N, C-alpha and C positions, 0 to 999 in steps of 0.2 A: 322403297315403300312410300306411297302417298299417305301421309298421316291424316288426311281428311280435315285439316284445320285451316286451310287457306281462307283468308278473309275474316278469320276470327280476330278478336281484340284482346291483347294481353297487357298486364301491368307487371313489370319486373323491378324489384327493389335491388339496391346496391349494385347497379348495373354499369358503373363507370369503369370497373376493372374486375379481374378475377372470375369467380364462378358466376356472378350475376351477369356480367357482360357476356360470358359464354352461353348462358341460358337465353338471353335476349337474341343473340346472333343465331342460335340454333332454331329458335321459333321464327325469326324473320326469314330464314332460309326456307321455311315451310310455308311462307306466304302469310304469316300472321302479322298484323299491324301491332307494333309494340310501343307502349308508353314506358319509358325507362327513367328511373329515379335515382338520384344520388345528391349528396349535400352540396358539392362544388359545381357551380354552373359551368365553368370553362371545361371541366372534364366530361360532364355528361353531354354537353353540346357537341364536343369532339367525337364522342362515341356514337352519338345519334347520326352524325354526318357520315361516319365510316360505315355503319350498318346500313343506312339508307342507300349509300352509293353502291354498296356491294349487292344488295338484295332487291332494291327498287320498291320496297314496301314503305308504308307510312311509319315514320319513327318520330315520336314526340318526346323531347327531353324535358324533364321537370327537375329543377334544382330545389330540393326540399328534404327535410328530415321526415321520412315516411313513418317514423315511429311516434310522431307528434300528431295531435288532433289537427293542427293547421296544415301539416304536411300531407296527411291523408286527404284532407279536404281539397288541397290543390291538385293532388294526383287524380282524385275522382272527378274533379271538374274537367280535367283534360281527357279522362277516359271514364265516362259515367256508367257505362254498361259493359264492364269487362267480362269476357268469356273465360279468361285464364288469369290466374294470379300466381306469381312466383314470389313468395315471401323470402327475402334474403337480407340479412343485416350483419354487418361486421361483428365479430365476437368482442366481448368485453376484455379488459386488461388481464394479463396473466399475473400470477403472484401467489401469495400465501394467504389462506383464509383469515389468519390472525391479524392481517393488515387491512382488511376490508371493513369499512363502517357501513351503517345502514344505507347511506346514500349510494354507496357503490353497489350494494345488493339491489336496491330499487331501480337503479339505472340499468343493471343487467336484465332484470325481469321485464322492464319496459321495452328494451331494445331487442331481446331475444325470445320473448314469450308474448307479452301483451300487445306489442305492435302487430304481430301476425294475427292474434286473436281478434283484435278490433277491425283489422282489414277484412278478415273472414266475415265478421258480424255485419259489416257494411255492404258486402257484395254477394253473400251466398243466397239471399232470398231472391235477388234478381236472376241469378243463375237457375234457381229452382223454377222460377216463372217461365224462363226461356227453355227449360228442359235440357240444358247443357252447362256444365261448369267443370273446370279442372283447376285444382289448387295444389300447388307443390310448395312445401316448406323446405328450405335448405337449412338443415340443422348441423349435425356433426357426428362423426363416428364415436366421439366422446360420450354420446348418449348411451352407447352400447358398451364401450370400454373406456371409462372415465380416465382423464389425465390429470394428475395431481395439481399442476399449476393452472388448470383451467376450471377451477371450482365454480366460478361465477357462471361460466358457459355450461358446464355439466348440469348445474341445477336449473337454470332458466330454460334450457332446451329440453330437459327432461319434463318440465312442466308443460311445455307446448306439446310434447309427445302424448302426454296423458289427455290433454284437451282434445287432440285430434282423434285419439282412439275412440272416444265416445261420439263426437260430433260427426265424424265421417260415416258412421253407421246410420245416423239419423237422416242424412241427406242423400244416401246412395240410391234410393229408389227413384230419385228425380234426375238420374244421369248426371249427378254432381259427385265428383270424387275428390278426396283429400288424402294426399300422401306426403311422406317425409323422405327426403334424400339425405343420407348420412355420409358425407364425404370424408375420406381419410386424408392421406398425404397428397395434396395437389400442389403443383408448382405455381403458387400465388405469392403476392406480397405479404399477405397475412401469415402464410406458412413460413416464410423466411423470418418474420418477426418472432414467431413462436420458437423457431430453431435457435435464434439468438438468445431468447430468454432461457431455454433449456441449457444451452451452452454455458451461460452465466451461472445457473444453479449448479451445474456439474463441474464447473471450473475447467471447461474445455474450449477449444477454439470453435468458431463457426463451422469451419471445414470438417473438423472431427465430428461435430454433432450432426452435420448433414450426412456424412458417411454412415453414421450409426443409424440414423432414421431411414436412410435408403435401404440399408441391409435388413431392416425389420420388415420391409414390404416384400411379399413373396414374388411379386412381379419384377423386383429388382430395380424399380424406378419410381419416381413420383408421377402422379396422374397429370394428363393434359386437361386443362379446364374444359375444353370442348367435348371430352369424353363424358363429363357430367352434363354438359349442356345438351348433348344429343339424347341422353337418357331422360332428362327433364322434358325435352320435346316429345319423346314417346309417351311419357306419362300424361301429357296433355292431349294426346291424339284421340281420334274417334275410336280407334281399336282398343284403347286402354280403359274402356268404361267399366270393366269387371275387376279392376285393380283399385282397391281403396282401403284406407286405414293401415297402410303398410309403411314399414320403415326399411327402406332399401339401402343397404350398405354398399358403397362403391369405394373400395379401399385397396384394390390390387392384391387381395388375399391376406392382408395384414392381420385381421382378426382371426385368432386361432380356433375359435369354438365351432362346435357342430351346429348350434342354433344361434 
């Protein structure tokens, strides 16, 4: 299927690895010029070279903290009129809520809620004026089924979900959509870190904890990041203009509920 977005311009956060990189690659394969962002210059430049070599599209690497005012300014200088935004930021530390001080909570809110809110604020009116916009926020399955050691993430991402619920309906009539992707267990570095943290809490080995987590997924495996990347690309497509304000769970059937 031709997604109808060749020649569009996208900004993808957290794109040096994992789910962000997968989203950037999937969009680039559809002919989208991508501005990719991560904090470490050497990593994001290497990914830009890889994606550009494979796809032939224009790939601009930006080394910045996209959740800071300065970082967003640098990204928007590189791509001032984006048609597509993929908000993606690594999750906050795992742990017990009794150990988190105010600063830890504020950092989580900034990185996993407010960073996306301000990026939307700075780009959505341009999308409205051009009559096309696709915004996808990578949140977490923990929004739907909270995980005890991810209290910071549960809370901040739930806040972003509430913001999107209202804002997406406000802008939908302008062919601007805002949706959230809720990944479950994907084979990423972040997932491995969480597995180690859970193993420590439960006094298990990493291998034992990995087997337990795999068994909890109906599909019997962890997801390939490109599976999420391809879904992200579809949500950014011309054909997906009637999908907005949704929280799309992609977890291999792990969540047991009907709704």
